[in-house]
C-alpha positions in Angstrom: -71.1 -101.7 -142.9 -69.7 -105.0 -143.5 -66.2 -104.5 -142.1 -64.6 -106.4 -145.1 -61.8 -105.5 -147.2 -62.8 -105.6 -150.8 -60.5 -106.6 -153.7 -59.3 -104.0 -156.1 -58.3 -105.6 -159.3 -57.2 -103.1 -161.9 -59.2 -104.2 -165.1 -57.9 -101.7 -167.8 -54.9 -103.6 -169.0 -56.9 -106.8 -169.5 -60.6 -105.7 -169.3 -61.1 -105.8 -173.2 -59.9 -109.5 -173.4 -62.2 -110.3 -170.4 -65.2 -108.7 -172.3 -64.4 -110.7 -175.3 -64.1 -114.0 -173.6 -67.3 -113.4 -171.6 -69.4 -112.4 -174.7 -68.0 -115.4 -176.8 -69.1 -117.8 -174.2 -72.4 -116.3 -174.0 -72.7 -116.1 -177.8 -71.5 -119.5 -178.5 -73.9 -121.0 -175.9 -76.8 -118.9 -177.3 -76.1 -119.9 -180.8 -76.0 -123.5 -179.9 -79.2 -123.4 -177.9 -80.9 -121.7 -181.0 -79.7 -124.0 -183.6 -80.5 -127.1 -181.5 -84.0 -125.8 -180.6 -84.9 -124.0 -183.6 -88.6 -124.5 -184.7 -89.5 -125.5 -181.0 -89.6 -122.0 -179.7 -92.4 -119.6 -180.0 -91.6 -116.1 -181.1 -92.1 -114.9 -177.6 -89.8 -117.2 -176.4 -87.3 -116.4 -178.7 -87.4 -112.6 -178.3 -87.7 -112.9 -174.6 -84.5 -115.1 -174.4 -82.6 -112.8 -177.0 -83.5 -109.7 -174.9 -82.4 -111.5 -171.8 -79.0 -112.7 -173.4 -78.5 -108.9 -174.8 -78.9 -107.6 -171.1 -77.0 -110.4 -169.7 -74.2 -109.4 -172.0 -74.4 -105.9 -171.7 -74.1 -105.9 -167.9 -71.0 -108.0 -168.3 -69.0 -105.2 -170.3 -66.0 -103.5 -169.4 -67.4 -100.2 -168.3 -69.8 -102.0 -165.9 -66.9 -104.0 -164.5 -64.8 -100.8 -163.8 -67.9 -99.1 -162.1 -68.4 -102.3 -160.2 -65.0 -102.2 -158.7 -65.9 -98.7 -157.1 -69.2 -99.9 -155.9 -70.2 -100.8 -152.3 -70.8 -104.4 -151.5 -74.4 -104.2 -151.7 -74.4 -103.0 -155.2 -71.9 -105.9 -156.1 -74.1 -108.5 -154.7 -77.1 -106.8 -156.6 -75.3 -107.3 -159.9 -74.8 -111.0 -159.2 -78.3 -111.4 -158.4 -79.4 -109.6 -161.4 -77.2 -111.7 -163.7 -78.2 -114.9 -162.1 -82.0 -113.8 -162.8 -81.0 -113.2 -166.4 -79.1 -116.3 -166.9 -82.1 -118.4 -165.3 -84.5 -116.7 -167.4 -82.5 -117.4 -170.7 -82.0 -121.0 -169.7 -85.7 -121.3 -168.8 -87.0 -119.7 -172.0 -84.7 -122.1 -173.9 -85.9 -125.1 -172.0 -82.3 -125.7 -170.9 -81.5 -127.2 -174.3 -78.0 -127.8 -175.3 -75.2 -126.0 -173.4 -77.1 -122.7 -172.8 -76.2 -123.2 -169.0 -72.5 -122.5 -170.0 -73.6 -118.7 -169.9 -73.1 -118.9 -166.0 -69.4 -119.9 -166.2 -68.1 -116.2 -166.3 -70.2 -115.5 -163.2 -67.8 -117.8 -161.2 -64.7 -115.7 -162.6 -66.3 -112.5 -161.7 -67.2 -113.5 -158.3 -63.5 -114.2 -157.6 -62.5 -110.9 -159.0 -65.0 -108.5 -157.6 -66.4 -109.9 -154.3 -64.4 -109.7 -150.9 -63.9 -112.9 -148.9 -66.1 -114.9 -148.1 -68.7 -113.6 -150.6 -67.2 -115.2 -153.7 -69.1 -118.2 -152.5 -72.4 -116.3 -152.7 -71.9 -115.4 -156.3 -70.7 -119.0 -157.0 -74.0 -120.4 -155.4 -76.0 -118.0 -157.6 -74.4 -119.0 -160.8 -75.0 -122.7 -159.9 -78.5 -122.0 -158.9 -79.3 -120.0 -162.1 -78.5 -123.2 -164.3 -79.9 -125.9 -161.9 -83.1 -124.5 -160.9 -84.5 -124.1 -164.5 -83.1 -127.6 -165.4 -84.9 -129.1 -162.2 -88.1 -127.2 -163.0 -88.4 -128.9 -166.3 -86.5 -132.3 -165.7 -86.8 -132.9 -161.8 -84.0 -134.1 -159.4 -82.9 -136.7 -161.8 -81.9 -134.0 -164.4 -80.2 -132.0 -161.7 -78.0 -134.9 -160.7 -77.3 -135.7 -164.2 -76.0 -132.4 -165.1 -75.4 -130.7 -161.9 -72.0 -132.4 -161.3 -70.7 -131.3 -164.8 -71.8 -127.8 -164.2 -70.4 -127.7 -160.7 -66.9 -129.1 -161.9 -67.2 -126.3 -164.8 -67.7 -123.6 -162.1 -65.0 -124.7 -159.8 -62.5 -125.0 -162.5 -63.4 -121.4 -163.8 -63.0 -120.0 -160.2 -59.7 -121.8 -159.4 -58.4 -120.7 -162.6 -59.4 -117.0 -162.0 -58.0 -117.1 -158.6 -54.6 -118.4 -159.8 -54.5 -115.7 -162.4 -55.4 -113.3 -159.9 -52.7 -114.5 -157.5 -50.1 -114.1 -160.4 -51.2 -110.6 -161.1 -50.9 -109.6 -157.5 -47.5 -111.1 -157.4 -46.4 -109.2 -160.5 -47.6 -106.1 -159.0 -45.7 -106.8 -155.7 -42.6 -107.5 -157.7 -43.0 -104.2 -159.4 -43.4 -102.4 -156.0 -40.5 -104.1 -154.6 -38.3 -103.4 -157.7 -39.3 -99.7 -157.4 -38.4 -99.7 -153.5 -35.4 -101.3 -154.4 -34.4 -98.7 -156.9 -35.3 -96.0 -154.3 -33.2 -97.7 -151.7 -30.1 -97.9 -154.1 -30.5 -94.3 -154.8 -30.7 -93.4 -151.1 -27.6 -95.6 -150.5 -25.6 -93.7 -153.4 -26.7 -90.4 -151.6 -25.5 -91.7 -148.2 -22.2 -93.0 -149.8 -21.7 -89.5 -151.4 -22.2 -88.2 -147.9 -19.9 -90.4 -146.0 -17.3 -89.8 -148.7 -17.7 -86.0 -148.1 -17.5 -86.6 -144.3 -14.5 -88.6 -144.8 -12.9 -85.9 -146.7 -13.8 -83.3 -144.2 -12.4 -85.6 -141.6 -9.0 -86.1 -143.3 -8.8 -82.3 -144.1 -9.2 -81.9 -140.3 -6.5 -84.5 -139.5 -4.0 -82.9 -141.8 -4.8 -79.6 -140.3 -3.9 -80.9 -136.9 -0.8 -82.8 -138.0 0.5 -79.7 -139.7 -0.2 -77.5 -136.6 1.2 -80.1 -134.1 4.4 -81.3 -136.0 5.5 -78.4 -138.3 4.1 -75.6 -136.1 6.2 -77.0 -133.2 9.4 -77.0 -135.0 8.7 -73.5 -136.6 8.1 -72.2 -133.1 11.4 -73.6 -131.7 13.3 -72.3 -134.8 11.7 -68.9 -134.2 13.0 -68.9 -130.6 16.4 -69.9 -131.4 16.7 -67.3 -134.1 15.3 -64.6 -131.7 18.0 -65.8 -129.1 20.7 -65.7 -131.9 19.4 -62.1 -132.6 19.9 -60.9 -129.0 23.3 -62.5 -128.5 24.9 -61.6 -132.0 27.0 -58.7 -130.8 27.2 -59.4 -126.8 27.7 -63.2 -127.1 28.7 -64.4 -130.4 29.4 -68.0 -129.2 25.6 -68.4 -127.8 24.3 -66.8 -131.0 26.1 -69.3 -132.9 24.7 -72.2 -130.7 21.2 -70.9 -131.1 21.7 -70.8 -134.8 23.1 -74.4 -134.9 20.1 -75.5 -132.9 17.7 -73.6 -135.2 19.3 -75.5 -138.2 19.1 -78.8 -136.4 15.4 -78.1 -135.5 14.8 -77.2 -139.3 16.3 -80.3 -140.4 14.2 -82.3 -138.0 11.0 -80.4 -139.2 12.0 -81.3 -142.9 12.3 -84.8 -141.9 9.0 -84.7 -140.3 7.3 -83.2 -143.2 9.0 -85.8 -145.6 7.6 -88.6 -143.4 4.2 -87.1 -143.2 4.1 -87.0 -147.1 5.5 -90.6 -147.4 2.9 -92.0 -145.3 0.3 -89.5 -143.8 -1.0 -92.3 -141.4 2.4 -93.4 -140.0 2.4 -93.0 -136.2 4.8 -90.3 -134.8 6.0 -92.7 -132.0 6.7 -95.6 -134.4 10.0 -97.2 -133.6 10.4 -95.3 -130.4 8.7 -95.9 -127.0 6.1 -93.2 -126.0 8.2 -92.3 -122.9 11.4 -91.9 -124.9 9.5 -89.5 -127.3 8.2 -87.5 -124.5 11.6 -87.2 -122.7 13.1 -85.9 -125.9 10.5 -83.1 -125.9 11.0 -82.3 -122.2 14.9 -82.2 -123.0 14.3 -79.6 -125.8 12.2 -77.4 -123.4 14.6 -77.8 -120.5 17.4 -76.8 -123.0 15.4 -73.5 -123.5 15.6 -72.7 -119.9 12.3 -74.1 -118.5 12.5 -76.0 -115.2 10.5 -79.0 -116.4 10.1 -82.0 -114.3 8.9 -85.5 -116.1 7.1 -88.0 -114.0 5.9 -91.4 -115.4 4.1 -93.5 -112.9 2.7 -96.8 -113.2 3.6 -99.9 -115.3 4.3 -98.8 -118.9 2.1 -100.8 -121.1 1.7 -101.1 -124.9 -0.9 -98.7 -126.2 -2.5 -98.5 -129.4 -0.5 -96.3 -132.3 -3.3 -93.9 -132.3 -3.4 -93.4 -128.5 0.4 -92.9 -128.2 0.2 -90.5 -131.1 -2.4 -88.6 -129.4 -0.6 -88.4 -126.1 2.6 -87.4 -127.9 0.9 -84.4 -129.7 -0.9 -83.5 -126.4 2.5 -83.1 -124.7 4.1 -81.5 -127.8 1.4 -78.9 -128.1 1.4 -78.3 -124.3 5.2 -77.6 -124.2 5.1 -75.5 -127.2 2.3 -73.5 -125.9 4.4 -72.8 -122.4 7.3 -71.7 -124.3 5.4 -69.5 -126.7 2.8 -67.8 -124.4 3.0 -68.7 -120.7 6.2 -66.9 -119.6 6.6 -69.8 -117.1 9.8 -70.7 -115.1 8.5 -74.1 -113.9 6.3 -76.9 -115.2 5.5 -80.6 -114.6 4.6 -83.0 -116.9 3.0 -86.3 -115.5 2.3 -89.6 -117.7 0.3 -91.8 -115.7 -0.1 -95.6 -116.6 -1.6 -96.6 -113.2 -5.3 -96.5 -114.1 -6.9 -99.8 -114.9 -8.8 -98.5 -117.9 -7.4 -95.1 -118.5 -4.0 -93.6 -119.2 -3.6 -90.0 -118.1 -1.3 -87.1 -119.2 -1.3 -83.8 -117.3 1.0 -80.6 -117.9 0.9 -77.8 -115.4 3.1 -74.4 -115.4 3.3 -71.4 -113.2 3.1 -69.0 -116.0 0.7 -65.9 -116.5 -2.4 -68.0 -117.0 -5.3 -67.3 -119.4 -8.7 -65.9 -119.1 -9.9 -68.3 -121.9 -8.5 -71.6 -120.9 -10.1 -73.5 -123.9 -7.4 -72.3 -126.0 -7.1 -71.7 -129.6 -6.7 -73.8 -132.8 -4.1 -76.1 -131.4 -6.2 -77.0 -128.3 -9.1 -77.4 -130.6 -7.2 -80.0 -132.7 -6.2 -81.7 -129.6 -9.8 -82.0 -128.3 -10.8 -83.5 -131.7 -8.0 -86.2 -131.4 -9.0 -87.0 -128.0 -12.7 -87.4 -128.6 -12.3 -89.5 -131.7 -10.3 -92.0 -129.2 -13.5 -91.8 -126.7 -11.2 -89.7 -124.2 -11.5 -86.4 -122.4 -9.5 -83.2 -122.3 -9.7 -80.7 -119.4 -8.0 -77.4 -119.1 -7.9 -75.0 -116.1 -6.4 -71.6 -115.8 -6.7 -68.4 -113.8 -4.7 -65.2 -114.6 -1.6 -65.2 -112.9 -1.9 -68.7 -111.6 -0.6 -70.8 -114.4 -2.2 -73.4 -116.9 -3.2 -76.8 -116.4 -3.8 -79.4 -119.4 -5.0 -82.8 -118.6 -5.9 -85.6 -120.8 -7.5 -89.1 -120.4 -7.6 -91.8 -123.1 -9.0 -95.4 -122.7 -6.1 -97.9 -122.4 
C-alpha cells in the first residue's frame, strides 16, 4: 500500500533487556511523580494514571514488539498513536509533575526500530506531542518553551543512540553473513582444487600413455621388423640375418636409452640437444634402411620453435613412419616439413600404400590429436582403400 521497505530487526536476543529498560524508565518516572505529588491527587486521578501506566507498559512488552514486527504499517502507526495517547493521559492526570514526561523517551527508540523511513519522524513527533501538549495545557507556551528543549534533546539522544545500536547490529549480521559466504567460497575452492588435481592427474596419465606409445612403441616395432627379417634370412642368407639382429640390438639399446631418459625427466623434450630437422632426418634414414623409398623435403627458413611444438612434430613424424612400415605395405612415401607459413608450421606425410577405410586411425593417431589440440593446432587425415594415406599437421609457430 505504501510502497515502503519495512525494518526487520530481530528482537529475541535483546528483547528481554529492552523490556526491562522500558519498564524501568516508566516505573521510575511514575514513582517519582507519585512521591512528589502525593496528597495532591484525587483517588480517581491516581487510579486513572496508574491504569494508563500499566496499559502503557503492557503494550511495550516483548511479545507485543515481536507481533509488531510482523504487522502492517497501519497497525504500527496505530500502536504509536495509542501509546502517545496513554502517555499524554498519564502526564495530564499527574499534572506534568516531576519527570513523568520521561515515559515518552522509549517511544523514540521504538520508532527507530519498528517504523520504515521516513515514518520514525512520525513516532518522534507523537512522543514529543504526548509530553508537550499536557504541559502546555496546564502551563501555557512559557512552560512548553522551558521544558520543551530538554525533552527534545532527550528524544533526539535516544533516537540517535538507538540508530547507532541498530547500525552496529546490522553490521554484525552482515559480517556474519559474509563470513558464512566466505566459508562456503573456501569450501567450493577446495572442491575445485580437488577437481583440478584430478584433471591434472588424468592429463598426465594421457601424456605418459602417448609417450609410451610414441617412443617405446616405435622402437619395439622396429625391433620386431628386424627380428622378422632375421628369421626369414637365417638359413638363406646368414649374413643379412646377422645384420638384422645387430640392427635389432642397436634399436633395443636406443629404446632402453629412451626409457631411461623418460624416467629421469618425464618432461624432457625428445628434441633437446638436436635440431628438429636432424631428428626427423634420422627417422627418415631408419625407414629408408628398411626398404621404403622415402623423400624428405624441408621448405622455408628453419626457425626456432618451442620445445613442445618440436616434440609434437617429431612424434607425428615418428608415428606416421611407424604406421607406414607396420600397416601400409607402401613402396614410396614423402615427408614435408614446411616452415614457409607466417604463423603456422606444417608437417605432412603421404604414402602409396593400401590406404584405410577408417582414416581416423587408432590409439596412436588419437594420442597425436591430443598433442596437437593442446598446442592449438590441427591434424587432418585422408585415405581411400588402395590410394594411400595422408597425414597433415599444422601448429602455431
